[in-house]
C-alpha positions in Angstrom: 12.5 -6.7 -9.3 11.7 -4.0 -6.8 9.9 -4.3 -3.5 9.2 -1.3 -1.0 8.5 -1.7 2.6 6.3 1.0 4.0 5.9 1.0 8.2 3.7 3.4 9.7 4.3 2.7 13.2 5.4 6.3 15.2 7.6 4.5 17.1 10.9 4.2 14.7 13.4 1.6 15.8 11.9 0.1 18.6 8.5 -0.8 16.4 7.8 -4.4 16.5 5.6 -3.9 12.9 9.1 -2.6 11.7 10.4 -6.3 12.1 7.8 -7.5 10.2 8.4 -5.3 7.4 11.8 -6.2 7.5 11.2 -9.5 7.7 9.3 -9.5 4.3 11.5 -7.7 2.7 14.8 -10.3 4.0 12.2 -13.1 2.3 11.4 -10.8 -0.7 15.6 -10.1 -0.8 16.1 -14.0 -0.6 14.5 -14.6 -3.8 16.7 -12.0 -5.8 14.7 -8.6 -5.0 15.9 -5.3 -5.1 14.3 -3.8 -1.8 14.0 -0.7 0.3 12.4 0.5 3.3 10.7 3.7 4.4 9.4 4.8 7.9 6.6 7.7 7.1 7.1 8.2 10.4 10.3 10.3 10.0 8.8 11.8 7.0 6.5 15.9 6.5 3.5 14.1 5.3 0.6 16.7 5.7 -3.1 16.1 5.8 -5.1 16.0 2.4 -7.1 19.3 1.7 -9.8 17.9 -0.1 -9.6 20.6 -2.9 -9.0 17.9 -5.6 -6.6 20.2 -7.4 -4.9 16.8 -8.3 -8.0 15.5 -9.4 -8.0 18.6 -12.3 -4.3 18.8 -12.3 -2.2 15.5 -11.5 -0.3 17.3 -9.1 -1.0 18.0 -5.1 -0.7 21.8 -4.1 1.2 20.5 -1.1 5.1 20.5 -1.1 6.2 17.7 1.4 7.8 14.1 1.3 4.4 13.0 0.0 5.9 13.2 -3.9 9.3 11.3 -3.1 7.4 8.5 -1.2 5.0 8.0 -4.6 7.7 7.8 -6.7 9.5 5.0 -4.9 5.9 3.2 -5.0 5.1 3.6 -8.8 8.8 2.5 -9.2 8.3 -0.5 -7.3 7.0 -3.8 -8.5 5.8 -4.8 -5.0 4.5 -2.6 -1.6 4.8 -3.9 1.6 2.3 -1.8 4.0 3.0 -2.2 7.8 1.1 -0.7 10.4 0.3 -1.4 14.3 -3.4 -1.5 15.4 -4.5 1.9 16.6 -8.0 1.6 18.1 -8.9 -1.0 15.8 -7.3 1.0 12.6 -4.3 2.0 11.0 -2.1 5.1 12.9 -2.5 8.5 11.6 0.9 8.4 9.9 0.1 5.7 7.1 -3.8 7.1 7.3 -2.8 10.9 6.2 -0.2 8.7 3.3 -3.9 7.0 2.5 -6.1 10.2 2.3 -3.3 12.0 0.0 -3.7 9.3 -2.8 -7.2 9.9 -3.8 -5.8 10.9 -7.2 -3.8 7.4 -7.7 -7.2 5.4 -6.5 -9.4 6.7 -8.6 -6.8 6.7 -11.4 -5.8 2.9 -10.5 -2.2 4.2 -10.6 -0.9 0.3 -9.3 -2.4 -2.1 -11.3 0.1 -4.7 -12.4 1.6 -4.5 -9.0 1.6 -6.9 -6.2 1.5 -6.1 -2.1 1.3 -7.6 1.0 -0.1 -6.4 4.8 1.6 -6.7 8.0 0.6 -5.9 11.7 1.0 -6.2 15.1 -1.3 -5.3 18.3 -1.5 -4.7 21.9 -4.9 -6.7 22.2 -7.0 -7.0 19.1 -7.8 -5.7 15.4 -5.6 -7.4 13.5 -8.0 -8.8 11.5 -9.7 -5.5 10.9 -6.2 -3.5 10.1 -5.0 -6.7 7.5 -8.0 -6.2 5.8 -7.9 -2.5 5.4 -4.1 -2.2 4.2 -5.1 -4.9 1.5 -8.4 -3.6 0.7 -6.1 -0.3 0.0 -3.9 -1.7 -2.1 -6.8 -3.4 -4.1 -8.2 0.1 -4.1 -4.7 1.4 -6.0 -5.4 -1.3 -8.4 -2.7 -3.8 -6.8 -3.4 -7.3 -5.7 -2.3 -8.7 -2.3 -0.6 -12.3 -2.1 -1.2 -12.5 2.0 -0.9 -10.9 5.3 0.9 -12.0 8.9 0.4 -10.5 12.1 0.5 -10.9 15.7 -1.2 -10.3 19.1 -0.1 -9.7 22.6 3.3 -9.0 24.2 4.8 -12.6 23.7 8.3 -13.3 22.1 7.9 -16.4 20.9 4.3 -15.3 19.0 6.3 -12.2 17.7 9.3 -14.7 16.8 6.5 -17.0 14.7 5.1 -13.6 13.0 8.6 -12.7 11.7 8.7 -16.2 10.4 5.5 -16.1 8.6 6.2 -12.5 7.2 9.8 -13.9 5.9 7.3 -16.4 4.1 5.3 -13.8 3.1 8.3 -12.0 1.6 9.0 -15.0 -0.5 5.8 -15.5 -1.8 5.2 -11.8 -2.8 8.7 -11.9 -4.8 8.0 -15.0 -6.4 4.3 -13.4 -7.4 5.7 -10.6 -8.8 8.5 -13.1 -10.9 5.6 -15.4 -12.3 2.7 -12.8 -12.5 0.3 -14.5 -10.5 -2.9 -14.4 -10.8 -5.6 -13.6 -8.3 -9.0 -14.1 -9.6 -11.2 -12.8 -6.9 -9.2 -10.1 -6.4 -8.6 -9.0 -10.4 -11.9 -9.3 -10.4 -12.8 -6.9 -7.6 -10.3 -4.4 -9.3 -11.6 -4.5 -12.5 -15.1 -3.5 -11.1 -13.5 -1.2 -8.8 -11.9 0.5 -12.3 -15.8 0.5 -13.8 -16.8 2.3 -11.3 -14.0 5.1 -12.0 -14.4 4.9 -15.5 -17.7 6.1 -15.1 -16.9 8.3 -12.0 -14.5 9.9 -14.1 -16.6 10.4 -17.3 -18.7 12.4 -15.6 -16.5 14.7 -14.3 -14.4 15.2 -17.5 -14.3 18.6 -18.0 -13.2 19.7 -14.0 -10.9 16.4 -13.5 -8.8 16.8 -17.0 -5.5 15.0 -16.0 -7.7 11.7 -14.5 -10.0 11.9 -17.9 -6.6 12.5 -19.7 -4.8 9.4 -17.8 -7.8 7.2 -18.5 -7.8 8.0 -22.8 -4.1 7.6 -22.2 -4.1 4.2 -21.2 -7.0 3.2 -23.5 -8.8 2.5 -20.5 -11.8 5.2 -21.5 
């Protein structure tokens, strides 16, 4: 069982969000998971060009660190997304990763995987950002087992969030091991899958890679 933590904060070792991502991984590790942490602020990941070459060929025209990150995501059974709140949204670093994964969303490449989300905020916006990160997991086909976050600079509040994040990591590992079902999310994922199936079928001549992927999976 492998669980990948992705920290979207640009603040490196000073990141409070990093503490929550690390706590989730610690909780999962206690349940026997092999864990890895990636700080995307330290990676070279460029903006999406909107060229849609990945739809047709399955590979991005840009040669940067995204391909290695994506391989780690594909090898993982669980994914932890972390981002501080920047103007009621995720950071530019995480949003850049999200924008580059449109092909993976169309192909529902994380179906069968699990994830969760953590965030920190100076004043507000944690519900919006947690909701967005969990929405993104669902868009990829993964289900979320929950979330954790904290607002403000109170050390006690951060400690409480770290404890919640640790417990969330245990929940994530348990869900992976037992293949836990989340009926509401699975229904939503199935509906999105039906939408993408029709979209790809309608564009099968231009989006050859995506059409072939769905055919190979037996989903078309």
